[in-house]
C-alpha positions in Angstrom: -29.1 -10.7 36.9 -28.1 -7.1 37.0 -24.4 -8.0 36.2 -25.5 -10.0 33.2 -27.5 -7.0 31.9 -24.5 -4.7 32.2 -22.3 -7.3 30.4 -24.8 -7.5 27.6 -25.0 -3.7 27.3 -21.2 -3.5 27.1 -21.1 -6.2 24.4 -23.7 -4.3 22.4 -21.7 -1.1 22.7 -18.4 -2.7 21.7 -19.6 -4.8 18.8 -19.9 -1.9 16.3 -16.4 -0.7 17.3 -15.0 -4.1 16.5 -16.7 -4.1 13.1 -15.3 -0.6 12.3 -11.7 -1.8 13.3 -12.0 -4.7 10.9 -13.0 -2.7 7.9 -10.1 -2.0 5.5 -8.7 1.5 5.3 -10.2 3.6 2.5 -7.6 3.9 -0.3 -6.0 7.2 -1.2 -6.1 6.1 -4.9 -7.0 2.9 -6.8 -6.0 1.5 -10.2 -6.8 -1.9 -11.9 -3.7 -3.9 -12.5 -2.6 -6.2 -15.4 -3.1 -9.2 -13.1 -6.6 -10.8 -13.6 -9.1 -9.4 -11.1 -6.5 -7.6 -8.9 -6.8 -3.9 -8.0 -4.0 -1.9 -6.4 -5.1 0.5 -3.6 -2.6 3.0 -2.2 -3.4 3.1 1.5 -0.4 5.0 2.8 1.8 7.6 1.1 3.8 9.3 3.8 6.9 11.4 3.9 8.8 11.3 7.2 12.3 12.8 7.3 14.2 11.7 4.2 12.0 8.8 3.2 8.6 8.3 1.7 6.8 5.1 2.6 4.2 3.6 0.3 1.7 0.9 1.2 -0.2 -0.9 -1.5 -3.1 -3.2 -0.9 -3.5 -5.7 -3.7 -7.1 -7.0 -3.7 -8.3 -9.9 -5.8 -11.9 -9.1 -6.8 -11.8 -11.8 -9.4 -13.4 -15.2 -9.2 -10.2 -17.2 -9.0 -6.8 -17.1 -7.3 -4.2 -15.0 -9.1 -0.4 -15.2 -8.9 1.2 -11.8 -8.5 4.9 -11.1 -9.1 5.9 -7.6 -8.1 9.3 -6.2 -9.2 10.6 -3.2 -7.4 13.0 -2.2 -10.2 9.8 -1.2 -12.1 8.5 1.1 -9.2 9.4 4.7 -9.0 8.2 8.2 -8.2 8.2 11.1 -10.7 8.3 14.7 -9.7 7.3 16.2 -13.1 7.8 19.8 -12.1 11.5 19.1 -11.2 12.0 16.4 -13.8 13.2 14.0 -11.2 12.7 10.2 -10.8 13.1 8.4 -7.5 13.7 4.7 -7.4 13.0 2.3 -4.4 15.7 2.7 -1.8 18.2 -0.1 -1.4 20.2 -1.3 1.6 24.0 -1.6 1.7 23.8 -5.1 0.1 21.8 -3.6 -2.8 18.4 -5.2 -1.8 15.2 -3.2 -2.1 13.9 -1.7 1.1 10.5 -3.1 0.6 8.3 -6.2 1.3 10.3 -8.9 -0.4 10.3 -12.7 -0.4 13.4 -14.3 1.2 16.3 -14.4 -1.1 14.8 -12.2 -3.8 14.5 -8.6 -4.7 10.8 -8.8 -5.5 7.5 -9.9 -4.0 5.4 -12.7 -5.3 2.4 -14.5 -3.9 -0.9 -16.1 -5.0 -3.7 -13.9 -3.8 -6.9 -15.9 -3.3 -10.2 -14.7 -4.7 -11.8 -12.2 -2.4 -8.5 -11.7 -0.4 -5.9 -8.9 -0.1 -2.2 -8.7 0.5 -0.4 -5.5 1.5 3.1 -4.7 0.4 5.2 -1.7 1.1 8.3 0.1 -0.2 10.5 3.1 0.7 11.7 5.9 -1.6 13.9 8.9 -1.0 11.5 11.7 -0.1 11.1 14.6 -2.5 11.8 18.0 -0.9 9.1 19.3 1.5 8.0 21.8 -1.1 6.8 19.0 -3.3 3.2 18.2 -2.4 2.3 15.5 -5.0 4.1 13.2 -7.4 3.2 10.4 -9.8 3.7 6.8 -8.5 4.4 4.1 -11.0 4.3 0.5 -9.8 4.8 -2.8 -11.6 1.9 -3.9 -13.9 -0.3 -1.0 -13.0 -1.2 2.4 -14.7 0.5 5.3 -13.0 -1.1 7.0 -10.0 -0.9 10.7 -11.2 -0.8 13.6 -8.8 -0.8 11.5 -5.7 -0.8 13.8 -2.6 2.1 13.3 -0.2 1.0 13.0 3.5 3.6 14.5 5.8 4.0 12.5 9.0 4.3 14.5 12.3 
C-alpha cells in the first residue's frame, strides 16, 4: 500500500508540470491577419551568428477552418534607422529557407478552427548594434519595433 501512495504522490506532483509543458509559448507580438479568424503570433525572433530566425504561430480563433497561403516573397525585415530591407534567405537553388510545401516556395495549409500551425523563416541578421526592426509578413499588418533576441 505504501508504494501505491508514493506513486500517487508522484503523479500529483508531475501532473501540473505536464500541463505547463503543453501550454503554448507566450507570443512576443501578435497581429490579426487578413485570413478569416487567424492571428499571427511571433514566438521566436532570434539572431544567431549571421542569421535571424523567425517563428510564427498561425492560430485560427474563428469558428470554421481557414485556408492560409503564405508567400515568402512578401516577407521582410526593415531596419528603419539604416534604411535597409532584408528578404528571406534563399538556398543555392533559389528556394526560400523557410517552412515550405514540397515543390513550392511558399507555405499553404488549411488551419482547422481552434488549431494552430507554426511556420518559420530565416533572414540575414542585421548588425549586432541593431536591437529592433519591423517585421512584415504576408497578409498581416507589420510588427513594428520587434526586439531582436540574441542567442548565446
